[in-house]
N, C-alpha and C positions, 0 to 999 in steps of 0.2 A: 633618427633617420636623416642622413646627410649625403649630398653629392659633393665631391671635392674637385673632380676634374672631368672634362668632356673634351675628347680629341678626335679629329678626323685625320686619317693617315692614308697613304697609298702604299700597298704592299708590293715592293719590287721583287726582282728575282732573288736577290741576296740580302737586301736591306729595306727597311720601311722608311718612308719619307713623311715627316709631319707637315700637314697642310694648314691646319688651323686648330687652335685649342683655347679653352676657357677654364678658369680655375676659381674656386671659392675657398680660400685658405684662411678665412677670418677666424677659424677656431684654433689656429696655430699662432704661436707668439711671433711678433714682428721679425725677430732675428732668425727664426727658423723657416720662414716662408720661402725664401729663394732656394734653400736646400730641398725643401719638401717639393716644390714645383719641379725642380730639376730631376728629383727621384721619380716623380709621377710621369714626367715626360719620357724618361729612360725606360720605365716599366711598361708604359703604353706601347712604345716602339718595340720592345723586346717581345711582348705578348703577341703583337700583330705578326712579327717575323716568324714566330713559332706556331702560329695557327694556320690551319689549312683553309684554302679558298672555299667559300660557301659554308662556313661554320660559325656557330655561335657557342661561346663557352664562358664560364665564370672561373676565375682563378683567385684563390685566397692568398693574400700576401700580407703577413703580419696581421693587423686587426682590420684589414680592408678587403673588399671584394672588387676585383677588376672584371667587368663584363665587357666582352669583346665580340664584335660581329665583323667578319671579313666576307665581303660579297664576292661573287664569282668574277666580277670585273675589277678586282683588286682594291676597290675602295673599301676602307675599313673605319670603324669607330670604336673608341674605348671610353667607358665611363668608370671612374673609380669612386666607390661609395663605401659607407660603413656597412658592417655585416647585417644590420637591421633593414636596410633598404630593400624593398620587394624586387625580386629578380625579374618578374614579368614586366613591371613598370620600366625597369632599366632597359630591357630589350625593346620595349615599345619606343622609348626615347631614341635609342640607337637607330632603329629602323626609320623613324621619322626624320632624324637629322641626315642620314645618308640619302634618303629619297630627296629631301629638299636641297641638299648640297649638290647632288648630281644634276638637278634641274638648273641650278644657278651657276655652276662652275663647269666649264667645258672639260671633257675627259682628256683632251690633249694637254691640258695644264696640270693634270694630276701627277705624272712622274717627276716633273721638274719644278713643281710649285713649292713655295715656302710660305710661312705665315704672313710675311710682308707683301708678297705678290698676289696672294689669293684674296679675292674680294667676297667675303662671306661674313656677315656681321651677326647672324642669328644665334651663334653658340652661347654667348653670354645670356641672351634672353631665355633660351631653352634651359640652361643651367639654373637660372633663377626660378623659372616657372616650375621645374620638376623637383625643386627642393622639398616641396610638400606633395608627396605622391597622391594623396587623397584629392587635392584640388586639380592636379594636372591630368590625372587619368580617370576617365569617367567610370570605368569598371571598379576601380578601387574605391571611388567615392560612393558608388551604389552599395558596395559590400560593407563599407563602414556604416552607412545609414541602416542597412539591414541588421547589422550586429547591434546597433543602438536600439532599434525597434524590438529586437529579440530580447534584449536585457530588460527593457521597459515592460514588455508583455509578461516576461517571467516574474518580475517583481509584482506586477498587478495580480497575476494568478496566485502568487504566494500570499498576498494580503487578502485576497478573496477566500482562500482556503483557511487562513487564520481566523477570519471573521466568521466563517461557517462553523469552525470548531468552537469558538466562543459562544455562538448562538446555541450549539448543542449543550454546552455547559450550563447556560442560563435556563434552558428548558428542563434539564435534569434537576436543577436547584429550585426551580419554581414549585411552590406548594399550592399556588393558587390556580394553576391550570387544571382543568378537569381531565379525567382519563380520556374522554372523547377528544379533547384538544391534543393531548399527547399522542394518541393513536393516529390522529389526522396528520400531525407533524411528522411522525415516523414514516407513515405511508408516503407522504409527499417527498420526504427525504430519499426514500428508496427509489421512487419513480425518477427523481432528478439525478440519481447517482450515475446514470448512464452518461451524463454530460460532464462528469467530473474529469479533470485533467490530471494525469498521474505525473 
């Protein structure tokens, strides 16, 4: 799971305007990075231009997913991630970035702003923080912990059942136990069977 690009744009009447962007292109070779960055900037702008106001959508482009959120006030954000990155976490990031951006940058600067004139430094921080969705998003973290607990509990139940089956085998093989002991064991086993997990 990886995030490659996070951009904030203004959706104009005919064209979108890039306000600020951050990139993590470390997985690409040094000589490809400028071309990849240029392609991601172009793709982000194109997706915003073709998205309706007040919409959220995900667009698949080659092996990547481009998640876009265009607010009704024309402020937009795009995150480009690999196909494994959770969609819910991506939209949480976009919502958070747009909310923070709109508080720090005046709306009058959006239509004419550019990356050099807009003073907003948090994109790189958000891009780095959200690289691991489990750490960045509390709900994803809780879900991962629940999944781990479920696996551990399942393994524990399997080992208990195996141990119970082995005990049954031992009782059957034992010649030293009297009939009374065997009958008591079988009765106790039947009584406890209501607690058995399938």
